[in-house]
A tleap script that builds the chain and sets N, CA, C and O, in Angstrom:
source leaprc.protein.ff14SB
mol = sequence {
  NMET TRP TYR GLU ILE ILE PRO SER ALA ALA
  VAL ILE VAL VAL ALA LEU SER LEU PRO HIE
  ILE SER ALA TYR GLY ILE ASN LYS LEU LEU
  LEU GLY ASN TYR TYR LYS ARG SER LEU MET
  GLU ARG ASP ASN ARG PHE HIE TYR LEU ARG
  ASP ARG GLN LEU THR PHE SER PRO TYR LYS
  VAL ASN GLY LEU GLU VAL ILE PRO CASP
}
set mol.1.N position { 65.489 85.404 26.007 }
set mol.1.CA position { 65.672 84.139 26.701 }
set mol.1.C position { 67.155 83.946 27.041 }
set mol.1.O position { 68.012 84.713 26.603 }
set mol.2.N position { 67.432 82.919 27.822 }
set mol.2.CA position { 68.783 82.705 28.324 }
set mol.2.C position { 69.754 82.299 27.218 }
set mol.2.O position { 70.949 82.574 27.322 }
set mol.3.N position { 69.269 81.657 26.176 }
set mol.3.CA position { 70.155 81.154 25.119 }
set mol.3.C position { 70.652 82.271 24.197 }
set mol.3.O position { 71.499 82.020 23.339 }
set mol.4.N position { 70.159 83.462 24.352 }
set mol.4.CA position { 70.614 84.571 23.523 }
set mol.4.C position { 72.010 85.061 23.913 }
set mol.4.O position { 72.648 85.779 23.143 }
set mol.5.N position { 72.486 84.683 25.091 }
set mol.5.CA position { 73.820 85.108 25.499 }
set mol.5.C position { 74.912 84.157 25.006 }
set mol.5.O position { 76.095 84.466 25.144 }
set mol.6.N position { 74.551 83.032 24.448 }
set mol.6.CA position { 75.552 82.035 24.023 }
set mol.6.C position { 76.518 82.598 22.980 }
set mol.6.O position { 77.723 82.414 23.150 }
set mol.7.N position { 76.074 83.274 21.906 }
set mol.7.CA position { 77.045 83.794 20.932 }
set mol.7.C position { 78.019 84.814 21.538 }
set mol.7.O position { 79.221 84.746 21.282 }
set mol.8.N position { 77.514 85.746 22.327 }
set mol.8.CA position { 78.419 86.743 22.897 }
set mol.8.C position { 79.328 86.115 23.952 }
set mol.8.O position { 80.477 86.536 24.086 }
set mol.9.N position { 78.852 85.122 24.702 }
set mol.9.CA position { 79.716 84.435 25.670 }
set mol.9.C position { 80.807 83.654 24.952 }
set mol.9.O position { 81.941 83.595 25.428 }
set mol.10.N position { 80.479 83.054 23.814 }
set mol.10.CA position { 81.480 82.316 23.040 }
set mol.10.C position { 82.552 83.258 22.500 }
set mol.10.O position { 83.732 82.907 22.494 }
set mol.11.N position { 82.163 84.434 22.051 }
set mol.11.CA position { 83.136 85.419 21.553 }
set mol.11.C position { 84.077 85.843 22.676 }
set mol.11.O position { 85.282 85.962 22.454 }
set mol.12.N position { 83.556 86.068 23.856 }
set mol.12.CA position { 84.386 86.487 24.984 }
set mol.12.C position { 85.354 85.389 25.385 }
set mol.12.O position { 86.525 85.663 25.649 }
set mol.13.N position { 84.881 84.142 25.435 }
set mol.13.CA position { 85.751 83.025 25.816 }
set mol.13.C position { 86.873 82.849 24.798 }
set mol.13.O position { 88.024 82.637 25.181 }
set mol.14.N position { 86.560 82.932 23.532 }
set mol.14.CA position { 87.585 82.784 22.489 }
set mol.14.C position { 88.575 83.941 22.554 }
set mol.14.O position { 89.781 83.731 22.424 }
set mol.15.N position { 88.077 85.158 22.753 }
set mol.15.CA position { 88.970 86.317 22.814 }
set mol.15.C position { 89.912 86.249 24.019 }
set mol.15.O position { 91.065 86.670 23.925 }
set mol.16.N position { 89.439 85.731 25.131 }
set mol.16.CA position { 90.292 85.641 26.308 }
set mol.16.C position { 91.261 84.459 26.247 }
set mol.16.O position { 92.296 84.484 26.914 }
set mol.17.N position { 90.950 83.442 25.474 }
set mol.17.CA position { 91.840 82.277 25.409 }
set mol.17.C position { 92.877 82.369 24.288 }
set mol.17.O position { 93.847 81.612 24.306 }
set mol.18.N position { 92.711 83.248 23.336 }
set mol.18.CA position { 93.670 83.359 22.227 }
set mol.18.C position { 95.089 83.718 22.676 }
set mol.18.O position { 96.027 83.078 22.200 }
set mol.19.N position { 95.306 84.687 23.551 }
set mol.19.CA position { 96.691 84.979 23.953 }
set mol.19.C position { 97.369 83.800 24.647 }
set mol.19.O position { 98.557 83.550 24.442 }
set mol.20.N position { 96.613 83.083 25.461 }
set mol.20.CA position { 97.194 81.950 26.177 }
set mol.20.C position { 97.562 80.822 25.217 }
set mol.20.O position { 98.629 80.221 25.341 }
set mol.21.N position { 96.699 80.541 24.279 }
set mol.21.CA position { 96.947 79.456 23.328 }
set mol.21.C position { 98.044 79.851 22.332 }
set mol.21.O position { 98.881 79.021 21.977 }
set mol.22.N position { 98.043 81.094 21.885 }
set mol.22.CA position { 99.042 81.513 20.896 }
set mol.22.C position { 100.448 81.578 21.487 }
set mol.22.O position { 101.426 81.553 20.740 }
set mol.23.N position { 100.570 81.661 22.810 }
set mol.23.CA position { 101.897 81.706 23.431 }
set mol.23.C position { 102.678 80.430 23.145 }
set mol.23.O position { 103.897 80.480 22.977 }
set mol.24.N position { 101.999 79.290 23.086 }
set mol.24.CA position { 102.691 78.041 22.776 }
set mol.24.C position { 103.299 78.082 21.369 }
set mol.24.O position { 104.446 77.680 21.175 }
set mol.25.N position { 102.534 78.564 20.400 }
set mol.25.CA position { 103.052 78.653 19.037 }
set mol.25.C position { 104.176 79.659 18.899 }
set mol.25.O position { 105.150 79.411 18.188 }
set mol.26.N position { 104.051 80.783 19.566 }
set mol.26.CA position { 105.096 81.811 19.500 }
set mol.26.C position { 106.377 81.301 20.143 }
set mol.26.O position { 107.462 81.503 19.598 }
set mol.27.N position { 106.267 80.641 21.296 }
set mol.27.CA position { 107.460 80.085 21.938 }
set mol.27.C position { 108.095 79.006 21.073 }
set mol.27.O position { 109.321 78.905 21.029 }
set mol.28.N position { 107.301 78.204 20.389 }
set mol.28.CA position { 107.854 77.168 19.512 }
set mol.28.C position { 108.622 77.801 18.353 }
set mol.28.O position { 109.688 77.315 17.977 }
set mol.29.N position { 108.096 78.862 17.797 }
set mol.29.CA position { 108.773 79.520 16.680 }
set mol.29.C position { 110.047 80.238 17.124 }
set mol.29.O position { 111.077 80.139 16.457 }
set mol.30.N position { 109.984 80.954 18.238 }
set mol.30.CA position { 111.115 81.777 18.656 }
set mol.30.C position { 112.159 81.005 19.450 }
set mol.30.O position { 113.357 81.220 19.261 }
set mol.31.N position { 111.726 80.108 20.337 }
set mol.31.CA position { 112.649 79.435 21.241 }
set mol.31.C position { 112.930 77.985 20.873 }
set mol.31.O position { 113.922 77.414 21.326 }
set mol.32.N position { 112.077 77.388 20.063 }
set mol.32.CA position { 112.264 75.987 19.700 }
set mol.32.C position { 111.613 75.024 20.674 }
set mol.32.O position { 111.766 73.811 20.525 }
set mol.33.N position { 110.897 75.523 21.660 }
set mol.33.CA position { 110.165 74.656 22.577 }
set mol.33.C position { 108.828 75.321 22.891 }
set mol.33.O position { 108.622 76.496 22.588 }
set mol.34.N position { 107.930 74.561 23.497 }
set mol.34.CA position { 106.598 75.085 23.743 }
set mol.34.C position { 106.501 75.900 25.027 }
set mol.34.O position { 105.591 76.714 25.181 }
set mol.35.N position { 107.432 75.683 25.943 }
set mol.35.CA position { 107.321 76.336 27.246 }
set mol.35.C position { 108.498 77.275 27.452 }
set mol.35.O position { 109.653 76.896 27.256 }
set mol.36.N position { 108.198 78.473 27.839 }
set mol.36.CA position { 109.246 79.450 28.125 }
set mol.36.C position { 109.600 79.345 29.596 }
set mol.36.O position { 108.723 79.449 30.454 }
set mol.37.N position { 110.845 79.144 29.892 }
set mol.37.CA position { 111.297 79.090 31.272 }
set mol.37.C position { 112.153 80.308 31.558 }
set mol.37.O position { 113.069 80.631 30.801 }
set mol.38.N position { 111.853 80.968 32.637 }
set mol.38.CA position { 112.611 82.130 33.047 }
set mol.38.C position { 113.714 81.685 33.997 }
set mol.38.O position { 113.455 80.955 34.954 }
set mol.39.N position { 114.923 82.115 33.739 }
set mol.39.CA position { 116.054 81.749 34.582 }
set mol.39.C position { 116.512 82.928 35.429 }
set mol.39.O position { 117.664 82.979 35.860 }
set mol.40.N position { 115.620 83.862 35.662 }
set mol.40.CA position { 115.985 85.061 36.411 }
set mol.40.C position { 116.105 84.791 37.911 }
set mol.40.O position { 116.902 85.439 38.589 }
set mol.41.N position { 115.334 83.855 38.432 }
set mol.41.CA position { 115.377 83.563 39.858 }
set mol.41.C position { 116.264 82.356 40.119 }
set mol.41.O position { 116.422 81.492 39.256 }
set mol.42.N position { 116.830 82.302 41.292 }
set mol.42.CA position { 117.802 81.263 41.642 }
set mol.42.C position { 117.176 79.871 41.644 }
set mol.42.O position { 117.782 78.924 41.143 }
set mol.43.N position { 115.984 79.736 42.196 }
set mol.43.CA position { 115.321 78.435 42.245 }
set mol.43.C position { 115.021 77.898 40.849 }
set mol.43.O position { 115.193 76.708 40.584 }
set mol.44.N position { 114.577 78.775 39.967 }
set mol.44.CA position { 114.284 78.344 38.607 }
set mol.44.C position { 115.544 77.888 37.880 }
set mol.44.O position { 115.493 76.945 37.091 }
set mol.45.N position { 116.681 78.551 38.139 }
set mol.45.CA position { 117.942 78.112 37.525 }
set mol.45.C position { 118.332 76.736 38.014 }
set mol.45.O position { 118.771 75.899 37.225 }
set mol.46.N position { 118.178 76.486 39.313 }
set mol.46.CA position { 118.507 75.161 39.857 }
set mol.46.C position { 117.609 74.081 39.278 }
set mol.46.O position { 118.080 72.988 38.967 }
set mol.47.N position { 116.317 74.374 39.129 }
set mol.47.CA position { 115.406 73.386 38.544 }
set mol.47.C position { 115.753 73.120 37.079 }
set mol.47.O position { 115.684 71.980 36.620 }
set mol.48.N position { 116.122 74.158 36.356 }
set mol.48.CA position { 116.521 74.011 34.956 }
set mol.48.C position { 117.755 73.116 34.844 }
set mol.48.O position { 117.789 72.194 34.030 }
set mol.49.N position { 118.761 73.394 35.665 }
set mol.49.CA position { 119.994 72.602 35.620 }
set mol.49.C position { 119.746 71.165 36.067 }
set mol.49.O position { 120.321 70.236 35.499 }
set mol.50.N position { 118.894 70.967 37.083 }
set mol.50.CA position { 118.566 69.628 37.539 }
set mol.50.C position { 117.867 68.829 36.432 }
set mol.50.O position { 118.214 67.673 36.194 }
set mol.51.N position { 116.899 69.430 35.764 }
set mol.51.CA position { 116.184 68.748 34.691 }
set mol.51.C position { 117.104 68.447 33.520 }
set mol.51.O position { 116.994 67.391 32.897 }
set mol.52.N position { 118.018 69.375 33.216 }
set mol.52.CA position { 118.954 69.142 32.122 }
set mol.52.C position { 119.917 68.013 32.446 }
set mol.52.O position { 120.303 67.256 31.555 }
set mol.53.N position { 120.308 67.891 33.699 }
set mol.53.CA position { 121.227 66.831 34.101 }
set mol.53.C position { 120.538 65.464 34.105 }
set mol.53.O position { 121.154 64.464 33.737 }
set mol.54.N position { 119.268 65.409 34.515 }
set mol.54.CA position { 118.581 64.133 34.630 }
set mol.54.C position { 118.120 63.582 33.291 }
set mol.54.O position { 118.254 62.383 33.046 }
set mol.55.N position { 117.584 64.421 32.425 }
set mol.55.CA position { 116.992 63.925 31.175 }
set mol.55.C position { 117.682 64.464 29.929 }
set mol.55.O position { 117.268 64.137 28.817 }
set mol.56.N position { 118.711 65.272 30.080 }
set mol.56.CA position { 119.460 65.877 28.972 }
set mol.56.C position { 118.603 66.821 28.139 }
set mol.56.O position { 119.024 67.263 27.070 }
set mol.57.N position { 117.409 67.131 28.622 }
set mol.57.CA position { 116.561 68.133 28.005 }
set mol.57.C position { 115.704 68.749 29.102 }
set mol.57.O position { 114.916 68.038 29.725 }
set mol.58.N position { 115.829 70.022 29.353 }
set mol.58.CA position { 115.068 70.628 30.450 }
set mol.58.C position { 113.583 70.768 30.143 }
set mol.58.O position { 112.815 71.157 31.023 }
set mol.59.N position { 113.156 70.464 28.921 }
set mol.59.CA position { 111.769 70.670 28.534 }
set mol.59.C position { 110.965 69.383 28.517 }
set mol.59.O position { 109.775 69.414 28.204 }
set mol.60.N position { 111.583 68.246 28.846 }
set mol.60.CA position { 110.823 67.000 28.981 }
set mol.60.C position { 110.115 66.992 30.320 }
set mol.60.O position { 110.577 67.585 31.294 }
set mol.61.N position { 108.983 66.306 30.344 }
set mol.61.CA position { 108.262 66.180 31.607 }
set mol.61.C position { 108.986 65.147 32.451 }
set mol.61.O position { 109.191 64.012 32.021 }
set mol.62.N position { 109.369 65.547 33.652 }
set mol.62.CA position { 110.124 64.671 34.535 }
set mol.62.C position { 109.220 64.099 35.608 }
set mol.62.O position { 108.351 64.785 36.145 }
set mol.63.N position { 109.438 62.845 35.905 }
set mol.63.CA position { 108.735 62.207 37.002 }
set mol.63.C position { 109.738 61.572 37.933 }
set mol.63.O position { 110.944 61.779 37.799 }
set mol.64.N position { 109.241 60.800 38.874 }
set mol.64.CA position { 110.128 60.159 39.828 }
set mol.64.C position { 110.964 59.059 39.185 }
set mol.64.O position { 111.993 58.664 39.733 }
set mol.65.N position { 110.535 58.565 38.033 }
set mol.65.CA position { 111.279 57.467 37.407 }
set mol.65.C position { 112.625 57.901 36.845 }
set mol.65.O position { 113.476 57.048 36.596 }
set mol.66.N position { 112.850 59.192 36.637 }
set mol.66.CA position { 114.135 59.645 36.085 }
set mol.66.C position { 115.178 59.914 37.156 }
set mol.66.O position { 116.350 60.102 36.833 }
set mol.67.N position { 114.783 59.936 38.420 }
set mol.67.CA position { 115.714 60.190 39.497 }
set mol.67.C position { 116.368 58.876 39.887 }
set mol.67.O position { 115.664 57.921 40.217 }
set mol.68.N position { 117.704 58.796 39.859 }
set mol.68.CA position { 118.365 57.538 40.192 }
set mol.68.C position { 118.206 57.211 41.673 }
set mol.68.O position { 118.064 58.102 42.511 }
set mol.69.N position { 118.233 55.912 41.976 }
set mol.69.CA position { 118.082 55.453 43.360 }
set mol.69.C position { 119.337 55.648 44.164 }
set mol.69.O position { 119.371 55.311 45.347 }
savepdb mol mol.pdb
quit
């Protein structure tokens, strides 16, 4: 029957989601934040510096309210 695939589908979903979920914990342990930002490209460096200037932390979620008028 169709419900016999549920255990094997659950194993596959968990196995495929573990690397993505564990990346947050690994980044927190190694870098001190949950999100790894790459500064290799020019645009990413500008966004990093802009976020650091506006909120004094490049890892905070920024919205339009932090941009001065």
